[in-house]
C-alpha positions as YAML, in Angstrom:
chain: A
units: angstrom
residues:
- id: 1
  name: MET
  ca: [116.00, 62.14, 98.78]
- id: 2
  name: LYS
  ca: [114.23, 63.03, 101.99]
- id: 3
  name: GLN
  ca: [116.19, 66.29, 102.31]
- id: 4
  name: ASP
  ca: [115.36, 67.20, 98.72]
- id: 5
  name: ASP
  ca: [111.65, 66.67, 99.36]
- id: 6
  name: GLU
  ca: [111.85, 68.78, 102.50]
- id: 7
  name: LEU
  ca: [113.65, 71.58, 100.66]
- id: 8
  name: GLU
  ca: [111.16, 71.48, 97.80]
- id: 9
  name: ARG
  ca: [108.23, 71.63, 100.24]
- id: 10
  name: ARG
  ca: [109.74, 74.63, 102.05]
- id: 11
  name: ILE
  ca: [110.38, 76.48, 98.78]
- id: 12
  name: ARG
  ca: [106.84, 75.81, 97.59]
- id: 13
  name: ARG
  ca: [105.42, 77.05, 100.92]
- id: 14
  name: GLN
  ca: [107.51, 80.23, 100.76]
- id: 15
  name: GLY
  ca: [106.33, 80.86, 97.20]
- id: 16
  name: GLN
  ca: [102.72, 80.49, 98.28]
- id: 17
  name: ARG
  ca: [103.29, 82.93, 101.13]
- id: 18
  name: LEU
  ca: [104.79, 85.49, 98.75]
- id: 19
  name: ASP
  ca: [101.88, 85.10, 96.32]
- id: 20
  name: ARG
  ca: [99.35, 85.55, 99.14]
- id: 21
  name: ALA
  ca: [101.22, 88.64, 100.41]
- id: 22
  name: LYS
  ca: [101.12, 90.19, 96.93]
- id: 23
  name: ARG
  ca: [97.39, 89.58, 96.63]
- id: 24
  name: GLU
  ca: [96.59, 90.95, 100.08]
- id: 25
  name: ARG
  ca: [98.80, 94.02, 99.83]
- id: 26
  name: ARG
  ca: [96.91, 97.23, 100.46]
- id: 27
  name: SER
  ca: [96.86, 99.98, 97.86]
- id: 28
  name: LEU
  ca: [98.16, 103.50, 98.39]
- id: 29
  name: LEU
  ca: [94.61, 104.79, 98.68]
- id: 30
  name: ALA
  ca: [93.76, 102.24, 101.36]
- id: 31
  name: GLU
  ca: [96.87, 103.19, 103.34]
- id: 32
  name: THR
  ca: [96.01, 106.89, 103.02]
- id: 33
  name: VAL
  ca: [92.50, 106.30, 104.30]
- id: 34
  name: HIS
  ca: [93.89, 104.26, 107.20]
- id: 35
  name: VAL
  ca: [96.32, 107.02, 108.21]
- id: 36
  name: GLY
  ca: [93.58, 109.64, 107.87]
- id: 37
  name: THR
  ca: [91.30, 107.61, 110.11]
- id: 38
  name: LEU
  ca: [94.04, 107.33, 112.72]
- id: 39
  name: GLY
  ca: [94.50, 111.11, 112.59]
- id: 40
  name: LEU
  ca: [90.81, 111.72, 113.14]
- id: 41
  name: VAL
  ca: [90.62, 109.17, 115.93]
- id: 42
  name: PHE
  ca: [93.41, 111.05, 117.71]
- id: 43
  name: VAL
  ca: [92.39, 114.67, 116.98]
- id: 44
  name: LEU
  ca: [88.65, 114.51, 117.67]
- id: 45
  name: PRO
  ca: [88.91, 113.84, 121.44]
- id: 46
  name: VAL
  ca: [91.50, 116.63, 121.79]
- id: 47
  name: VAL
  ca: [89.30, 119.15, 119.98]
- id: 48
  name: ALA
  ca: [86.21, 118.04, 121.89]
- id: 49
  name: GLY
  ca: [88.11, 118.44, 125.16]
- id: 50
  name: ALA
  ca: [89.25, 121.92, 124.15]
- id: 51
  name: TYR
  ca: [85.72, 123.06, 123.28]
- id: 52
  name: LEU
  ca: [84.18, 121.56, 126.38]
- id: 53
  name: GLY
  ca: [86.92, 123.04, 128.57]
- id: 54
  name: ARG
  ca: [86.52, 126.46, 126.97]
- id: 55
  name: TRP
  ca: [82.79, 126.35, 127.59]
- id: 56
  name: LEU
  ca: [83.29, 125.35, 131.24]
- id: 57
  name: ASP
  ca: [85.88, 128.11, 131.69]
- id: 58
  name: SER
  ca: [83.48, 130.67, 130.24]
- id: 59
  name: LEU
  ca: [81.00, 129.80, 133.00]
- id: 60
  name: MET
  ca: [83.54, 130.82, 135.66]
- id: 61
  name: SER
  ca: [84.17, 134.45, 136.57]
- id: 62
  name: GLY
  ca: [87.50, 135.95, 135.59]
- id: 63
  name: TYR
  ca: [90.08, 134.55, 133.23]
- id: 64
  name: SER
  ca: [90.62, 130.85, 133.63]
- id: 65
  name: MET
  ca: [92.05, 128.12, 131.46]
- id: 66
  name: ARG
  ca: [91.97, 125.40, 134.06]
- id: 67
  name: TRP
  ca: [89.26, 123.29, 132.45]
- id: 68
  name: THR
  ca: [90.54, 123.88, 128.93]
- id: 69
  name: LEU
  ca: [94.05, 122.65, 129.66]
- id: 70
  name: SER
  ca: [92.82, 119.76, 131.79]
- id: 71
  name: LEU
  ca: [90.39, 118.52, 129.18]
- id: 72
  name: ILE
  ca: [92.94, 118.91, 126.37]
- id: 73
  name: ILE
  ca: [95.28, 116.63, 128.32]
- id: 74
  name: VAL
  ca: [92.42, 114.17, 128.88]
- id: 75
  name: GLY
  ca: [91.64, 114.40, 125.14]
- id: 76
  name: VAL
  ca: [95.25, 113.55, 124.27]
- id: 77
  name: ALA
  ca: [95.13, 110.51, 126.57]
- id: 78
  name: VAL
  ca: [91.81, 109.36, 125.09]
- id: 79
  name: GLY
  ca: [93.16, 109.93, 121.56]
- id: 80
  name: ILE
  ca: [96.27, 107.85, 122.24]
- id: 81
  name: TYR
  ca: [94.15, 105.05, 123.67]
- id: 82
  name: SER
  ca: [91.77, 105.21, 120.68]
- id: 83
  name: VAL
  ca: [94.65, 104.99, 118.20]
- id: 84
  name: TYR
  ca: [96.06, 102.04, 120.13]
- id: 85
  name: ARG
  ca: [92.70, 100.25, 120.02]
- id: 86
  name: THR
  ca: [92.25, 101.02, 116.33]
- id: 87
  name: LEU
  ca: [95.70, 99.64, 115.47]
- id: 88
  name: LYS
  ca: [95.17, 96.56, 117.63]
- id: 89
  name: GLU
  ca: [91.96, 95.55, 115.80]
- id: 90
  name: PRO
  ca: [92.51, 92.75, 113.27]
...
């Protein structure tokens, strides 16, 4: 008897979990928006670093890409960290 009650309770709890998962499932549109947001969170620091680096390189005499490349790498690092923080949020 006790084992039957335990089994029945576990089955009922699993059923409730499945029902809750179905209700809380995100739609395709919500997933698309989430992925798009992650893309923007990653790309914007890279593009900002490229523009800022290009502007700083234009202030120097001669042909230089030192600031552009450096700030693109910094932008990639900031983008990766931003995506990590965005995914870690509840």
